[in-house]
Structure formats: C-alpha cells, structure tokens
MARMAR-850909 format. One record per residue: x, y, z of N, C-alpha, C in turn; residue number from 1; residue in three letters. Coordinates in Angstrom, 1 decimal, decimal comma, padded with zeros to 4 digits. Layout:
BEGIN
{{X Y Z} {X Y Z} {X Y Z} NUM ALA} ...
This chain:
BEGIN
{{072,3 075,7 080,5} {073,1 075,9 081,8} {072,1 075,9 082,9} 1 MET} {{072,5 075,3 084,0} {071,6 075,3 085,2} {071,7 076,6 085,9} 2 THR} {{070,8 076,8 086,8} {070,7 078,1 087,5} {072,0 078,4 088,3} 3 GLY} {{072,6 077,3 088,9} {073,8 077,5 089,7} {075,0 077,9 088,8} 4 SER} {{075,1 077,4 087,6} {076,1 077,7 086,8} {076,0 079,1 086,2} 5 ARG} {{074,8 079,5 085,9} {074,6 080,9 085,5} {075,0 081,9 086,6} 6 VAL} {{074,6 081,5 087,8} {075,0 082,4 089,0} {076,5 082,5 089,1} 7 GLY} {{077,2 081,4 088,9} {078,7 081,4 089,0} {079,3 082,3 087,9} 8 ILE} {{078,8 082,2 086,7} {079,3 083,0 085,6} {079,0 084,5 085,8} 9 VAL} {{077,8 084,8 086,3} {077,5 086,2 086,6} {078,3 086,7 087,7} 10 VAL} {{078,6 086,0 088,8} {079,5 086,4 089,9} {080,9 086,5 089,4} 11 ALA} {{081,4 085,7 088,5} {082,7 085,8 088,0} {082,9 087,1 087,2} 12 SER} {{081,9 087,4 086,3} {081,9 088,6 085,5} {081,9 089,9 086,4} 13 ILE} {{081,0 089,8 087,4} {080,9 090,9 088,4} {082,3 091,2 089,1} 14 ALA} {{082,9 090,1 089,5} {084,2 090,2 090,2} {085,2 090,8 089,3} 15 ALA} {{085,2 090,4 088,0} {086,2 090,9 087,0} {085,9 092,4 086,8} 16 LEU} {{084,7 092,8 086,7} {084,4 094,3 086,5} {084,8 095,1 087,8} 17 LEU} {{084,7 094,5 088,9} {085,1 095,2 090,2} {086,6 095,4 090,2} 18 MET} {{087,3 094,3 089,9} {088,8 094,4 089,8} {089,2 095,5 088,8} 19 VAL} {{088,6 095,5 087,7} {088,9 096,5 086,6} {088,6 097,9 087,1} 20 THR} {{087,5 098,1 087,8} {087,1 099,4 088,2} {088,0 100,0 089,3} 21 ALA} {{088,6 099,1 090,2} {089,5 099,5 091,2} {090,9 099,4 090,9} 22 PHE} {{091,3 099,0 089,7} {092,7 098,8 089,3} {093,4 100,1 089,3} 23 ALA} {{092,7 101,2 088,9} {093,3 102,5 088,8} {093,7 103,2 090,1} 24 GLY} {{093,2 102,6 091,2} {093,4 103,3 092,5} {094,7 102,8 093,2} 25 ALA} {{095,4 101,9 092,6} {096,6 101,4 093,3} {097,9 102,0 092,6} 26 VAL} {{098,9 102,0 093,4} {100,2 102,5 092,9} {100,9 101,3 092,2} 27 ASP} {{100,5 100,8 091,2} {101,1 099,8 090,4} {101,1 100,1 089,0} 28 ALA} {{101,9 099,5 088,2} {101,8 099,7 086,8} {102,5 098,6 086,0} 29 SER} {{101,8 098,2 084,9} {102,4 097,2 084,0} {103,7 097,8 083,4} 30 PRO} {{104,7 097,0 083,4} {106,0 097,5 083,0} {106,6 096,6 081,9} 31 SER} {{107,3 097,2 080,9} {108,1 096,4 079,9} {109,5 097,1 079,9} 32 ARG} {{110,4 096,5 080,6} {111,8 097,1 080,7} {111,7 098,4 081,4} 33 GLY} {{112,2 099,4 080,7} {112,2 100,8 081,3} {111,0 101,6 080,9} 34 ASP} {{109,8 100,9 080,5} {108,6 101,5 080,1} {107,5 101,1 081,1} 35 VAL} {{106,8 102,1 081,6} {105,6 101,9 082,4} {104,4 102,3 081,6} 36 THR} {{103,4 101,5 081,5} {102,2 101,7 080,6} {101,0 102,1 081,5} 37 THR} {{100,4 103,2 081,0} {099,1 103,7 081,6} {098,1 103,6 080,5} 38 ILE} {{097,0 102,9 080,7} {096,0 102,7 079,7} {094,8 103,7 079,9} 39 LEU} {{094,3 104,3 078,8} {093,1 105,1 078,8} {091,9 104,2 078,5} 40 ALA} {{091,0 104,0 079,4} {090,0 103,0 079,2} {088,6 103,6 079,4} 41 VAL} {{087,7 103,3 078,6} {086,3 103,7 078,7} {085,4 102,5 078,4} 42 ALA} {{084,4 102,3 079,1} {083,5 101,2 078,8} {082,1 101,6 079,2} 43 SER} {{081,1 100,7 078,9} {079,7 100,9 079,3} {079,6 100,7 080,8} 44 THR} {{080,6 100,2 081,5} {080,4 099,9 083,0} {081,1 100,9 083,8} 45 TYR} {{081,9 101,7 083,2} {082,7 102,7 084,1} {083,0 104,0 083,3} 46 SER} {{083,2 105,1 084,0} {083,6 106,3 083,3} {085,0 106,1 082,7} 47 SER} {{085,3 107,0 081,8} {086,7 106,9 081,2} {087,7 107,2 082,4} 48 PRO} {{088,8 106,4 082,4} {089,8 106,5 083,4} {091,1 106,0 083,0} 49 HIS} {{092,1 106,4 083,7} {093,5 105,9 083,5} {093,7 104,7 084,4} 50 TRP} {{094,3 103,6 083,8} {094,5 102,5 084,7} {096,0 102,1 084,5} 51 THR} {{096,8 102,2 085,5} {096,6 102,8 086,8} {096,5 104,3 086,7} 52 PRO} {{096,0 104,9 087,7} {095,9 106,4 087,6} {097,1 107,0 088,4} 53 ASN} {{097,9 106,2 089,0} {099,1 106,6 089,7} {100,2 105,6 089,5} 54 ARG} {{101,4 106,1 089,2} {102,5 105,2 089,0} {103,7 105,8 089,8} 55 VAL} {{104,5 104,9 090,3} {105,8 105,3 091,0} {106,9 104,7 090,1} 56 LYS} {{107,8 105,6 089,7} {108,9 105,1 088,8} {110,2 105,6 089,2} 57 ILE} {{111,3 105,1 088,7} {112,6 105,5 089,0} {113,0 106,6 087,9} 58 ASP} {{113,9 107,5 088,2} {114,3 108,5 087,1} {114,9 107,7 085,9} 59 PRO} {{114,5 108,3 084,8} {115,0 107,7 083,5} {114,0 106,7 082,9} 60 GLY} {{112,9 106,4 083,6} {111,9 105,5 083,1} {111,0 106,2 082,2} 61 THR} {{110,6 105,5 081,1} {109,6 106,1 080,2} {108,2 105,7 080,6} 62 ARG} {{107,2 106,6 080,4} {105,8 106,3 080,6} {105,2 106,3 079,3} 63 VAL} {{104,4 105,3 079,0} {103,5 105,2 077,8} {102,1 105,3 078,1} 64 GLU} {{101,4 106,2 077,5} {100,0 106,3 077,7} {099,4 105,7 076,4} 65 TRP} {{098,4 104,8 076,5} {097,8 104,2 075,4} {096,3 104,3 075,5} 66 SER} {{095,7 104,7 074,4} {094,2 104,8 074,3} {093,6 103,5 073,8} 67 ALA} {{093,2 102,8 074,8} {092,6 101,4 074,5} {091,3 101,6 073,6} 68 VAL} {{090,5 102,5 074,1} {089,3 102,8 073,3} {088,9 104,2 073,6} 69 ASN} {{088,2 104,8 072,6} {087,7 106,2 072,7} {088,9 107,1 072,4} 70 ASP} {{088,7 108,4 072,1} {089,7 109,4 071,9} {090,0 110,1 073,1} 71 ASP} {{091,2 110,5 073,3} {091,6 111,3 074,5} {092,6 112,3 074,1} 72 HIS} {{092,7 113,3 075,0} {093,8 114,4 074,8} {094,5 114,4 076,2} 73 VAL} {{095,8 114,0 076,1} {096,6 113,9 077,3} {097,2 115,3 077,5} 74 LEU} {{097,1 115,8 078,7} {097,7 117,2 079,0} {098,3 117,2 080,4} 75 GLU} {{099,5 117,7 080,5} {100,1 118,0 081,8} {099,5 119,1 082,5} 76 ALA} {{099,4 119,1 083,8} {099,0 120,3 084,5} {099,8 120,4 085,8} 77 TYR} {{099,9 121,6 086,3} {100,8 121,9 087,4} {101,9 122,7 086,9} 78 GLY} {{102,9 123,1 087,7} {103,9 124,0 087,3} {105,2 123,4 086,9} 79 ASP} {{105,4 122,1 087,0} {106,7 121,5 086,8} {106,9 120,8 085,5} 80 ASN} {{105,9 120,8 084,5} {106,2 120,2 083,2} {105,1 120,6 082,3} 81 TRP} {{105,4 120,4 081,0} {104,4 120,7 079,9} {104,3 119,4 079,0} 82 THR} {{103,2 119,1 078,6} {102,9 118,0 077,7} {101,5 118,0 077,2} 83 PHE} {{101,3 117,9 076,0} {100,0 117,9 075,4} {100,0 117,1 074,1} 84 ASN} {{099,3 116,0 074,1} {099,3 115,1 073,0} {097,9 114,6 072,7} 85 ARG} {{097,5 114,5 071,5} {096,2 113,8 071,1} {096,4 112,4 071,1} 86 SER} {{095,4 111,6 071,7} {095,5 110,1 071,7} {094,2 109,6 071,1} 87 LEU} {{094,3 109,5 069,8} {093,1 108,8 069,1} {093,0 107,3 069,6} 88 PRO} {{091,9 106,7 069,5} {091,7 105,3 069,8} {092,8 104,5 069,2} 89 GLU} {{093,5 103,7 069,9} {094,5 102,8 069,4} {095,9 103,4 069,4} 90 GLY} {{096,0 104,7 069,7} {097,3 105,4 069,6} {098,0 105,3 071,0} 91 ALA} {{099,3 105,5 071,0} {100,1 105,6 072,2} {101,1 106,8 072,1} 92 SER} {{101,6 107,3 073,2} {102,6 108,3 073,3} {103,4 108,1 074,5} 93 VAL} {{104,7 108,4 074,4} {105,6 108,1 075,5} {106,4 109,4 075,9} 94 THR} {{106,8 109,4 077,2} {107,6 110,5 077,7} {108,6 109,9 078,8} 95 LYS} {{109,9 110,3 078,6} {110,9 109,8 079,6} {111,0 110,8 080,7} 96 ARG} {{110,9 110,3 082,0} {111,0 111,2 083,1} {112,4 111,1 083,8} 97 PHE} {{113,2 112,1 083,7} {114,5 112,1 084,1} {114,8 112,6 085,5} 98 ARG} {{113,8 113,4 086,0} {114,0 114,1 087,3} {112,9 113,7 088,2} 99 HIS} {{113,3 113,7 089,5} {112,4 113,4 090,6} {111,3 114,4 090,7} 100 ARG} {{110,1 114,0 091,1} {109,0 115,0 091,3} {107,7 114,3 091,1} 101 GLY} {{106,6 115,0 091,2} {105,3 114,6 091,0} {104,7 115,3 089,8} 102 ILE} {{104,3 114,5 088,8} {103,9 115,0 087,5} {102,4 114,7 087,3} 103 PHE} {{101,6 115,7 087,2} {100,2 115,5 087,1} {099,7 115,5 085,7} 104 LEU} {{098,8 114,7 085,3} {098,3 114,7 083,9} {096,8 114,4 083,9} 105 PHE} {{096,1 114,7 082,8} {094,7 114,5 082,7} {094,3 114,4 081,2} 106 ARG} {{093,1 113,9 081,0} {092,5 113,9 079,7} {091,6 115,1 079,6} 107 CYS} {{091,9 116,0 078,7} {091,1 117,3 078,7} {089,6 117,0 078,2} 108 THR} {{089,3 115,9 077,5} {088,0 115,6 077,1} {087,1 115,1 078,3} 109 ILE} {{087,8 114,3 079,1} {087,1 113,5 080,2} {087,4 114,0 081,6} 110 HIS} {{087,8 115,2 081,7} {088,1 115,8 083,1} {087,8 117,3 083,1} 111 SER} {{087,7 117,9 084,3} {087,7 119,3 084,4} {088,8 119,7 085,4} 112 THR} {{089,3 120,9 085,2} {090,3 121,5 086,0} {089,9 122,8 086,5} 113 LEU} {{089,6 123,0 087,8} {089,2 124,2 088,4} {090,1 124,6 089,6} 114 VAL} {{090,7 125,8 089,4} {091,7 126,2 090,4} {092,8 125,2 090,8} 115 ASN} {{093,3 124,5 089,7} {094,3 123,5 089,9} {093,9 122,2 090,4} 116 GLY} {{092,6 122,0 090,6} {092,1 120,7 091,1} {091,4 120,0 089,9} 117 VAL} {{091,9 118,8 089,7} {091,3 117,9 088,6} {090,3 117,0 089,1} 118 CYS} {{089,2 116,9 088,3} {088,1 116,0 088,6} {087,9 115,1 087,3} 119 GLN} {{087,7 113,8 087,5} {087,5 113,0 086,4} {088,7 112,2 086,0} 120 GLY} {{089,0 112,2 084,7} {090,1 111,4 084,2} {091,5 112,0 084,4} 121 MET} {{092,0 111,9 085,7} {093,2 112,5 086,2} {094,2 111,5 086,7} 122 CYS} {{095,5 111,8 086,7} {096,5 110,9 087,2} {097,8 111,5 087,5} 123 GLY} {{098,7 110,8 088,0} {100,0 111,3 088,4} {101,1 110,3 088,2} 124 LYS} {{102,2 110,8 087,9} {103,5 110,0 087,8} {104,4 110,5 089,0} 125 VAL} {{104,8 109,7 089,8} {105,7 110,0 091,0} {107,1 109,4 090,6} 126 VAL} {{108,0 110,3 090,4} {109,4 109,9 090,1} {110,2 110,0 091,4} 127 VAL} {{110,6 108,9 092,0} {111,3 108,9 093,3} {112,8 108,5 093,2} 128 HIS} 
C-alpha cells in the first residue's frame, strides 16, 4: 500500500473511532418496534460507556440494555424507580417504561455515585 492509501485508511479508522466515542452524547437510540436498545460498550480506545447514554421514548416503550463486551451491573438510582440486574458479556435485559419521567441508571462496576451524582458509566431514560 502506498503512503497516501495508508493515510486514508488511518484517517478513516480515526473518524470511525471518534463517531463511536461521541455516539453516547446524543439523544438518539436504535429502535426495533417498541424497543429502544442501549449498548454497554468497552474497548481499548474508550472507557466503558452506554451508547447512547440518553434516550427519549414514549410511554409504553421497552428499553433493552445489552452488554456488548465486558460484564456490567445495571442499577437504577434516584427516587422514582428501582432496577438492579447483572449483565454478563453477551446478555440483555429489558424494562417497559409506562409512566412519564426521568429515569437514571448506571453500571455499578464502571461508575461511582456520590451524593446522588453519578460519574462514569451513567445514563438516563426520558419518558415524555
């Protein structure tokens, strides 16, 4: 491969990694019917994170959390809901959100919670 082709390949890979790194910062979600999927992702290029880390859904929609790689423990925090599930690598878990509100969640392995403030692998579901 010539030097210019190598440069194009390297630039393409870098662009893909940047898109992947910033994907969790948008209010979008991959959907299948009435299911919205949130992926738990860890890689050598980024810290473990939810992608997307925020979703906006309608009441009655199910959210599915899937552990793409690594093990995770999904936990609700805040006062308006309870949820705690183990997510071994390759596993998924779902929850139907029937009522409006903001529902906070985190991975207890890859985040910290101090005085109600989450740092690390944290996310939210907004039911509008």
